[in-house]
DSSP file (Angstrom, degrees, kcal/mol; ACC not computed):
  #  RESIDUE AA STRUCTURE BP1 BP2  ACC     N-H-->O    O-->H-N    N-H-->O    O-->H-N    TCO  KAPPA ALPHA  PHI   PSI    X-CA   Y-CA   Z-CA
    1    1 A M              0   0    0      0, 0.0     2,-0.1     0, 0.0     3,-0.1   0.000 360.0 360.0 360.0 140.5  127.1  114.1  115.3
    2    2 A H        -     0   0    0      1,-0.1     2,-0.2     0, 0.0     0, 0.0  -0.421 360.0 -93.1 -80.2 159.0  123.9  113.4  113.4
    3    3 A K        -     0   0    0     -2,-0.1     2,-0.5     1,-0.1    -1,-0.1  -0.476  40.2-123.1 -70.0 137.6  123.1  110.0  112.0
    4    4 A R        -     0   0    0     -2,-0.2     2,-0.2    25,-0.1    25,-0.2  -0.734  26.2-119.5 -86.5 129.4  124.1  109.6  108.4
    5    5 A L  E     -a   29   0A   0     23,-2.6    25,-3.9    -2,-0.5     2,-0.8  -0.512  18.0-131.4 -74.1 136.8  121.3  108.7  106.0
    6    6 A K  E     -a   30   0A   0     -2,-0.2    45,-2.9    23,-0.2    46,-1.6  -0.748  28.3-176.5 -87.3 116.0  121.6  105.5  104.2
    7    7 A V  E     -ab  31  52A   0     23,-3.1    25,-2.2    -2,-0.8     2,-0.5  -0.951   6.3-166.6-114.5 125.2  120.9  106.0  100.5
    8    8 A V  E     -ab  32  53A   0     44,-2.1    46,-3.0    -2,-0.5     2,-0.8  -0.941  10.5-151.0-110.8 123.1  120.9  103.2   98.1
    9    9 A L  E     -ab  33  54A   0     23,-3.4    25,-3.0    -2,-0.5     2,-1.0  -0.833  14.2-153.8 -93.2 120.1  120.9  103.7   94.4
   10   10 A Y  E     +a   34   0A   0     44,-2.8    46,-0.5    -2,-0.8     2,-0.3  -0.745  57.0  41.2 -98.7  91.7  119.1  100.9   92.8
   11   11 A G  S    S-     0   0    0     23,-2.1    23,-0.1    -2,-1.0    -2,-0.1  -0.887  70.1-117.0 156.1 175.3  120.4  100.4   89.4
   12   12 A N        +     0   0    0     -2,-0.3     2,-0.1    23,-0.1    23,-0.1   0.036  59.2 132.6-132.2  25.3  123.5  100.3   87.2
   13   13 A S     >  -     0   0    0      1,-0.1     4,-1.9     4,-0.0     5,-0.1  -0.426  64.4-123.2 -78.6 153.3  123.0  103.1   84.8
   14   14 A L  H  > S+     0   0    0      1,-0.2     4,-1.4     2,-0.2    -1,-0.1   0.778 113.6  61.8 -65.3 -24.9  125.7  105.7   84.1
   15   15 A F  H  > S+     0   0    0      2,-0.2     4,-2.0     1,-0.2    -1,-0.2   0.916 106.2  43.8 -63.3 -49.3  123.2  108.3   85.1
   16   16 A L  H  > S+     0   0    0      2,-0.2     4,-2.9     1,-0.2    -2,-0.2   0.817 107.7  59.9 -71.1 -30.2  123.0  106.8   88.6
   17   17 A A  H  X S+     0   0    0     -4,-1.9     4,-1.7     2,-0.2    -1,-0.2   0.882 107.1  45.8 -63.5 -35.4  126.7  106.5   88.8
   18   18 A G  H  X S+     0   0    0     -4,-1.4     4,-1.7     2,-0.2     5,-0.2   0.919 110.8  52.0 -68.3 -46.4  127.0  110.2   88.3
   19   19 A V  H  X S+     0   0    0     -4,-2.0     4,-2.9     1,-0.2     3,-0.2   0.938 108.8  54.3 -58.0 -43.8  124.3  110.9   90.9
   20   20 A K  H  X S+     0   0    0     -4,-2.9     4,-2.4     1,-0.2    -1,-0.2   0.907 104.8  51.9 -54.4 -46.0  126.3  108.7   93.2
   21   21 A A  H  < S+     0   0    0     -4,-1.7     4,-0.2     1,-0.2    -1,-0.2   0.865 114.1  42.3 -61.2 -38.5  129.4  110.6   92.8
   22   22 A V  H >< S+     0   0    0     -4,-1.7     3,-1.2    -3,-0.2    -2,-0.2   0.870 111.8  53.3 -73.2 -40.9  127.7  113.9   93.6
   23   23 A L  H >< S+     0   0    0     -4,-2.9     3,-2.3     1,-0.2     6,-0.2   0.881  99.7  64.5 -60.2 -35.8  125.7  112.5   96.5
   24   24 A E  T 3< S+     0   0    0     -4,-2.4    -1,-0.2     1,-0.3    -2,-0.2   0.669  87.4  70.0 -63.8 -15.0  129.0  111.2   98.1
   25   25 A E  T <  S+     0   0    0     -3,-1.2     2,-0.7    -4,-0.2    -1,-0.3   0.559  81.8  87.4 -76.9 -10.4  130.1  114.8   98.4
   26   26 A H    X   -     0   0    0     -3,-2.3     3,-1.9    -4,-0.2    -1,-0.0  -0.832  69.2-153.7 -98.4 113.5  127.4  115.2  101.2
   27   27 A A  T 3  S+     0   0    0     -2,-0.7    -1,-0.1     1,-0.3    -3,-0.0   0.754  91.1  58.9 -58.2 -26.1  128.9  114.2  104.6
   28   28 A D  T 3  S+     0   0    0    -24,-0.1   -23,-2.6     2,-0.0     2,-0.4   0.389  94.1  81.5 -87.1   3.7  125.4  113.4  106.0
   29   29 A L  E <   -a    5   0A   0     -3,-1.9     2,-0.6    -6,-0.2   -23,-0.2  -0.937  59.4-161.2-114.6 134.4  124.8  110.8  103.3
   30   30 A D  E     -a    6   0A   0    -25,-3.9   -23,-3.1    -2,-0.4     2,-0.4  -0.962  26.6-167.3-108.2 110.7  126.0  107.2  103.3
   31   31 A V  E     +a    7   0A   0     -2,-0.6     2,-0.3   -25,-0.2   -23,-0.2  -0.879  16.6 163.5-114.3 127.2  125.7  106.3   99.6
   32   32 A T  E     -a    8   0A   0    -25,-2.2   -23,-3.4    -2,-0.4     2,-0.4  -0.906  23.5-139.9-132.5 164.8  125.9  102.8   98.1
   33   33 A Q  E     -a    9   0A   0     -2,-0.3     2,-0.5   -25,-0.2   -23,-0.2  -0.984   7.2-159.9-129.9 137.5  124.8  101.4   94.8
   34   34 A V  E     -a   10   0A   0    -25,-3.0   -23,-2.1    -2,-0.4     2,-0.8  -0.967  21.1-130.9-117.7 129.2  123.2   98.0   94.0
   35   35 A D    >   -     0   0    0     -2,-0.5     3,-1.9   -25,-0.2   -23,-0.1  -0.680  14.4-154.9 -79.4 111.9  123.4   96.6   90.6
   36   36 A V  T 3  S+     0   0    0     -2,-0.8     5,-0.2     1,-0.3    -1,-0.2   0.611  86.2  67.8 -69.4 -10.1  119.8   95.6   89.8
   37   37 A S  T 3  S+     0   0    0      4,-0.1    -1,-0.3     3,-0.1    -2,-0.0   0.566  76.5 102.5 -84.7  -6.5  120.8   93.0   87.3
   38   38 A L  S X  S-     0   0    0     -3,-1.9     3,-2.0     1,-0.1     4,-0.2  -0.504  81.4-124.2 -74.4 144.3  122.4   90.8   90.0
   39   39 A P  T 3  S+     0   0    0      0, 0.0     3,-0.3     0, 0.0     4,-0.2   0.838 111.5  41.4 -57.4 -35.1  120.3   87.8   91.0
   40   40 A D  T 3> S+     0   0    0      1,-0.2     4,-2.7     2,-0.1     5,-0.2   0.026  77.5 122.7 -99.3  23.1  120.4   88.9   94.7
   41   41 A A  H <> S+     0   0    0     -3,-2.0     4,-2.3     1,-0.2    -1,-0.2   0.871  73.9  47.9 -61.1 -37.1  119.9   92.5   94.1
   42   42 A E  H  > S+     0   0    0     -3,-0.3     4,-2.6    -4,-0.2    -1,-0.2   0.909 112.4  49.3 -64.1 -47.6  116.8   92.9   96.2
   43   43 A H  H  > S+     0   0    0      2,-0.2     4,-2.0     1,-0.2    -2,-0.2   0.915 111.4  50.1 -61.5 -40.2  118.4   91.0   99.0
   44   44 A R  H  X S+     0   0    0     -4,-2.7     4,-1.1     2,-0.2    -2,-0.2   0.927 110.1  50.6 -62.9 -44.5  121.5   93.2   98.8
   45   45 A L  H >< S+     0   0    0     -4,-2.3     3,-0.7    -5,-0.2     4,-0.4   0.937 112.8  43.5 -63.0 -46.5  119.4   96.3   98.8
   46   46 A L  H >< S+     0   0    0     -4,-2.6     3,-0.8     1,-0.2    -1,-0.2   0.785 107.8  60.1 -64.4 -28.5  117.4   95.3  101.9
   47   47 A A  H 3< S+     0   0    0     -4,-2.0    -1,-0.2     1,-0.2    -2,-0.2   0.708  96.7  61.8 -71.7 -20.8  120.5   94.1  103.7
   48   48 A A  T << S-     0   0    0     -4,-1.1    -1,-0.2    -3,-0.7    -2,-0.2   0.672  99.2-143.8 -74.3 -20.6  121.9   97.7  103.3
   49   49 A Q    <   -     0   0    0     -3,-0.8   -43,-0.2    -4,-0.4    -3,-0.1   0.983  26.2-161.2  49.9  67.1  118.8   98.8  105.5
   50   50 A P        -     0   0    0      0, 0.0   -43,-0.2     0, 0.0     3,-0.1  -0.381  30.3-150.6 -77.5 159.3  118.5  102.0  103.6
   51   51 A D  S    S+     0   0    0    -45,-2.9     2,-0.3     1,-0.3   -44,-0.2   0.691  89.4  10.1 -92.7 -25.2  116.6  105.1  104.8
   52   52 A V  E     -b    7   0A   0    -46,-1.6   -44,-2.1    23,-0.1     2,-0.4  -0.994  66.0-147.2-151.6 146.3  115.7  105.9  101.1
   53   53 A V  E     -bc   8  77A   0     23,-2.3    25,-2.9    -2,-0.3     2,-0.4  -0.976  12.4-164.1-120.3 132.9  116.1  104.2   97.7
   54   54 A V  E     +bc   9  78A   0    -46,-3.0   -44,-2.8    -2,-0.4     2,-0.3  -0.969  14.4 172.0-121.3 135.6  116.8  106.1   94.5
   55   55 A F  E     - c   0  79A   0     23,-2.3    25,-2.5    -2,-0.4     2,-0.7  -0.912  38.1-103.0-138.9 158.1  116.3  104.6   91.1
   56   56 A D  E >   - c   0  80A   0    -46,-0.5     3,-1.5    -2,-0.3    25,-0.2  -0.785  22.6-157.4 -82.4 110.3  116.3  105.7   87.4
   57   57 A L  T 3  S+     0   0    0     23,-2.5    24,-0.2    -2,-0.7    -1,-0.1   0.695  91.1  52.7 -59.0 -22.2  112.7  106.0   86.2
   58   58 A T  T 3  S+     0   0    0     22,-0.6    -1,-0.2     4,-0.1    23,-0.1   0.510  85.3 104.0 -92.8  -7.8  113.9  105.5   82.6
   59   59 A A  S X  S-     0   0    0     -3,-1.5     3,-2.1     1,-0.1     4,-0.2  -0.474  81.7-118.2 -76.6 148.9  115.8  102.4   83.1
   60   60 A P  T 3  S+     0   0    0      0, 0.0     3,-0.4     0, 0.0    -1,-0.1   0.777 114.2  54.8 -51.8 -28.4  114.2   99.0   81.9
   61   61 A H  T >> S+     0   0    0      1,-0.2     3,-1.4     2,-0.1     4,-1.0   0.267  70.1 113.7 -91.8   8.6  114.3   97.9   85.5
   62   62 A A  H X> S+     0   0    0     -3,-2.1     4,-1.6     1,-0.3     3,-0.6   0.857  71.3  60.1 -53.7 -40.8  112.3  100.8   86.9
   63   63 A L  H 3> S+     0   0    0     -3,-0.4     4,-2.6     1,-0.2    -1,-0.3   0.848  96.8  61.6 -58.7 -29.9  109.3   98.6   87.9
   64   64 A R  H <> S+     0   0    0     -3,-1.4     4,-0.5     1,-0.2    -1,-0.2   0.905 104.2  48.3 -64.1 -38.2  111.6   96.5   90.1
   65   65 A G  H X< S+     0   0    0     -4,-1.0     3,-0.8    -3,-0.6    -1,-0.2   0.890 110.4  50.4 -65.7 -42.0  112.2   99.5   92.2
   66   66 A I  H >< S+     0   0    0     -4,-1.6     3,-1.9     1,-0.2     4,-0.3   0.830 101.6  63.9 -63.2 -37.7  108.5  100.4   92.4
   67   67 A S  H >X S+     0   0    0     -4,-2.6     3,-1.2     1,-0.3     4,-0.6   0.681  83.3  76.5 -64.8 -15.8  107.8   96.8   93.5
   68   68 A L  H <X S+     0   0    0     -3,-0.8     4,-1.7    -4,-0.5    -1,-0.3   0.732  78.7  73.6 -65.3 -21.7  109.7   97.3   96.6
   69   69 A L  H <4 S+     0   0    0     -3,-1.9    -1,-0.3     1,-0.2    -2,-0.2   0.817  87.3  63.4 -63.8 -27.4  106.8   99.3   98.0
   70   70 A R  H <4 S+     0   0    0     -3,-1.2    -1,-0.2    -4,-0.3    -2,-0.2   0.941 115.6  27.3 -61.3 -50.2  104.8   96.1   98.4
   71   71 A G  H  < S+     0   0    0     -4,-0.6    -1,-0.2    -3,-0.2    -2,-0.2   0.596 130.3  38.3 -91.0 -13.2  107.3   94.7  101.0
   72   72 A Q    ><  +     0   0    0     -4,-1.7     3,-2.2     3,-0.1    -1,-0.2  -0.527  63.6 167.5-139.3  67.4  108.6   97.8  102.4
   73   73 A P  T 3  S+     0   0    0      0, 0.0    19,-1.2     0, 0.0    20,-0.2   0.771  79.6  49.2 -61.2 -29.6  105.7  100.4  102.7
   74   74 A N  T 3  S+     0   0    0     18,-0.1    -5,-0.1    17,-0.1    -2,-0.0   0.414  85.5 103.5 -90.8   4.4  107.6  102.9  104.9
   75   75 A L  S <  S-     0   0    0     -3,-2.2     2,-0.2    -7,-0.1    17,-0.2  -0.787  72.7-131.6 -90.7 117.6  110.7  102.9  102.6
   76   76 A P        -     0   0    0      0, 0.0   -23,-2.3     0, 0.0     2,-0.4  -0.481  20.2-160.2 -63.2 132.0  110.8  106.2  100.5
   77   77 A L  E     -cD  53  90A   0     13,-1.6    13,-3.0   -25,-0.2     2,-0.5  -0.969   4.5-164.8-115.0 133.2  111.5  105.6   96.9
   78   78 A I  E     -cD  54  89A   0    -25,-2.9   -23,-2.3    -2,-0.4     2,-0.4  -0.968   3.8-160.8-126.4 117.3  112.7  108.4   94.7
   79   79 A G  E     -cD  55  88A   0      9,-3.6     9,-3.1    -2,-0.5     2,-0.4  -0.801   7.0-157.3 -96.4 133.1  112.5  107.9   91.0
   80   80 A L  E     -cD  56  87A   0    -25,-2.5   -23,-2.5    -2,-0.4   -22,-0.6  -0.900   7.1-166.3-112.6 140.8  114.8  110.2   88.8
   81   81 A N  E  >> - D   0  86A   0      5,-2.3     5,-1.4    -2,-0.4     4,-0.7  -0.935   4.9-174.5-128.0 105.8  114.1  111.0   85.1
   82   82 A A  T  45S+     0   0    0     -2,-0.5    -1,-0.1     1,-0.2     5,-0.0   0.663  79.0  70.8 -74.6 -15.1  117.1  112.6   83.5
   83   83 A N  T  45S+     0   0    0      1,-0.2    -1,-0.2     3,-0.1    -2,-0.0   0.897 119.5  10.9 -70.4 -40.9  115.0  113.1   80.3
   84   84 A D  T  45S-     0   0    0     -3,-0.3    -1,-0.2     2,-0.1    -2,-0.2   0.194 102.7-114.9-126.1  19.7  112.8  115.8   81.8
   85   85 A N  T  <5 +     0   0    0     -4,-0.7     2,-0.3     1,-0.2    -3,-0.2   0.858  65.4 144.2  58.0  39.1  114.7  116.6   85.0
   86   86 A T  E   < -D   81   0A   0     -5,-1.4    -5,-2.3     2,-0.0     2,-0.4  -0.777  41.4-149.4-114.9 160.4  111.9  115.4   87.3
   87   87 A V  E     -D   80   0A   0     -2,-0.3     2,-0.6    -7,-0.2    -7,-0.2  -0.992   8.8-161.7-124.6 119.7  111.9  113.7   90.6
   88   88 A L  E     -D   79   0A   0     -9,-3.1    -9,-3.6    -2,-0.4     2,-0.5  -0.920   5.0-159.6-107.0 121.5  109.0  111.2   91.6
   89   89 A V  E     -D   78   0A   0     -2,-0.6     2,-0.4   -11,-0.2   -11,-0.2  -0.901  14.0-164.2-102.5 130.0  108.7  110.5   95.3
   90   90 A L  E     +D   77   0A   0    -13,-3.0   -13,-1.6    -2,-0.5     2,-0.3  -0.841  12.2 176.1-117.2 146.4  106.8  107.3   95.9
   91   91 A S        -     0   0    0     -2,-0.4   -17,-0.1   -15,-0.2   -22,-0.0  -0.989  27.0-155.3-150.3 144.1  105.2  105.9   99.0
   92   92 A A        +     0   0    0    -19,-1.2   -18,-0.1    -2,-0.3     2,-0.1   0.217  54.7 128.0-102.6  15.2  103.0  103.0   99.8
   93   93 A R        -     0   0    0    -20,-0.2     2,-0.4    27,-0.0    -2,-0.1  -0.425  45.2-155.8 -69.2 143.0  101.5  104.6  102.8
   94   94 A S        -     0   0    0     -2,-0.1     2,-0.3     2,-0.0    -2,-0.1  -0.906  10.2-169.1-121.2 155.6   97.7  104.4  102.7
   95   95 A Y        -     0   0    0     -2,-0.4    25,-0.1    25,-0.2     8,-0.0  -0.958  19.0-141.4-137.9 150.5   95.1  106.6  104.3
   96   96 A E        -     0   0    0     -2,-0.3     2,-0.2     6,-0.0     7,-0.1  -0.683  22.3-171.4-113.7  75.9   91.4  106.2  104.7
   97   97 A P        -     0   0    0      0, 0.0     3,-0.1     0, 0.0    -2,-0.0  -0.489   9.2-178.8 -68.6 135.8   90.0  109.7  104.2
   98   98 A S        +     0   0    0     -2,-0.2     2,-0.3     1,-0.0     3,-0.0   0.544  68.1  35.0-107.1 -14.6   86.2  109.7  105.1
   99   99 A T  S  > S-     0   0    0      1,-0.1     4,-1.7     0, 0.0     5,-0.1  -0.847  86.1-110.8-131.0 166.4   85.6  113.3  104.3
  100  100 A V  H  > S+     0   0    0     -2,-0.3     4,-2.3     1,-0.2     5,-0.1   0.837 120.1  58.1 -69.8 -31.4   87.0  115.8  101.8
  101  101 A S  H  > S+     0   0    0      2,-0.2     4,-1.9     1,-0.2    -1,-0.2   0.866 103.1  53.0 -62.3 -34.8   88.7  117.5  104.7
  102  102 A D  H  > S+     0   0    0      2,-0.2     4,-1.9     1,-0.2    -2,-0.2   0.889 108.1  50.2 -64.2 -38.6   90.5  114.3  105.4
  103  103 A L  H  X S+     0   0    0     -4,-1.7     4,-2.4     2,-0.2    -2,-0.2   0.910 105.5  57.2 -64.7 -40.7   91.6  114.2  101.8
  104  104 A A  H  X S+     0   0    0     -4,-2.3     4,-2.4     1,-0.2    -1,-0.2   0.926 105.5  50.2 -50.0 -48.5   92.9  117.7  102.2
  105  105 A R  H  X S+     0   0    0     -4,-1.9     4,-2.4     1,-0.2    -1,-0.2   0.851 108.6  52.0 -68.5 -30.3   95.1  116.7  105.1
  106  106 A V  H  X S+     0   0    0     -4,-1.9     4,-1.8     2,-0.2    -1,-0.2   0.928 110.3  49.4 -65.0 -41.1   96.5  113.8  103.0
  107  107 A I  H  X S+     0   0    0     -4,-2.4     4,-0.9     2,-0.2    -2,-0.2   0.911 111.5  48.9 -61.1 -46.3   97.3  116.2  100.2
  108  108 A R  H >X>S+     0   0    0     -4,-2.4     5,-2.7     1,-0.2     3,-0.8   0.903 108.1  54.2 -57.7 -48.4   99.0  118.5  102.7
  109  109 A A  H ><5S+     0   0    0     -4,-2.4     3,-0.5     1,-0.2    -1,-0.2   0.848 104.3  54.9 -57.4 -39.7  101.0  115.7  104.1
  110  110 A Q  H 3<5S+     0   0    0     -4,-1.8    -1,-0.2     1,-0.2    -2,-0.2   0.768 112.4  42.8 -67.5 -22.9  102.3  114.8  100.7
  111  111 A I  H <<5S-     0   0    0     -4,-0.9    -1,-0.2    -3,-0.8    -2,-0.2   0.432 116.8-111.9-102.4  -4.2  103.6  118.3  100.2
  112  112 A G  T <<5 +     0   0    0     -4,-0.7    -3,-0.2    -3,-0.5    -4,-0.1   0.748  53.3 168.9  86.4  20.2  105.0  118.6  103.7
  113  113 A S    > < -     0   0    0     -5,-2.7     3,-1.7    -6,-0.1    -1,-0.2  -0.523  39.5-134.5 -72.0 134.0  102.6  121.2  105.0
  114  114 A P  T 3  S+     0   0    0      0, 0.0    -1,-0.1     0, 0.0    -5,-0.1   0.742 101.7  69.1 -58.5 -22.6  102.7  121.8  108.7
  115  115 A E  T 3  S+     0   0    0     -7,-0.1     2,-0.6     2,-0.0    -6,-0.1   0.659  76.7 103.0 -68.6 -12.8   98.8  121.7  108.8
  116  116 A A    <   +     0   0    0     -3,-1.7     2,-0.5    -8,-0.2   -10,-0.0  -0.615  40.8 169.6 -85.5 118.0   98.8  118.0  108.0
  117  117 A E        +     0   0    0     -2,-0.6     2,-0.3     2,-0.0   -12,-0.1  -0.899  17.6 171.5-126.4  98.4   98.2  115.8  111.0
  118  118 A L        -     0   0    0     -2,-0.5     2,-0.4   -13,-0.1   -23,-0.0  -0.774  24.2-162.6-111.9 150.1   97.6  112.3  109.7
  119  119 A S        -     0   0    0     -2,-0.3    -2,-0.0     0, 0.0     0, 0.0  -0.999  22.4-130.6-125.9 131.4   97.2  108.9  111.3
  120  120 A N              0   0    0     -2,-0.4   -25,-0.2     1,-0.1   -27,-0.0  -0.559 360.0 360.0 -74.5 141.5   97.7  105.8  109.3
  121  121 A P              0   0    0      0, 0.0    -1,-0.1     0, 0.0   -26,-0.1   0.449 360.0 360.0 -61.9 360.0   95.0  103.2  109.5
């Protein structure tokens, strides 16, 4: 059996509650929701040891989700925008391209191209 991916929905919007209900139908996902308005919300989120964090880009607390990148640079964040049906994948990984070819590899890595062979500094 494959490892279940730990997904934390960071927020308390009705939109995220609906997303949670649908994601829970996927057997390979272990989905929990953390109410961002709680004083210990960030602690609860990190204690869950998520593989990915999903948050509502249109919610007033969206910047709190983005701030997680500072302390957890390898934790993928996925921002959802129900207003225009977009998904924004954020990463704090940094690269030091010294040539345009290096930059091209960074671009390929961000879109999942097999030609991307990157090493982080």
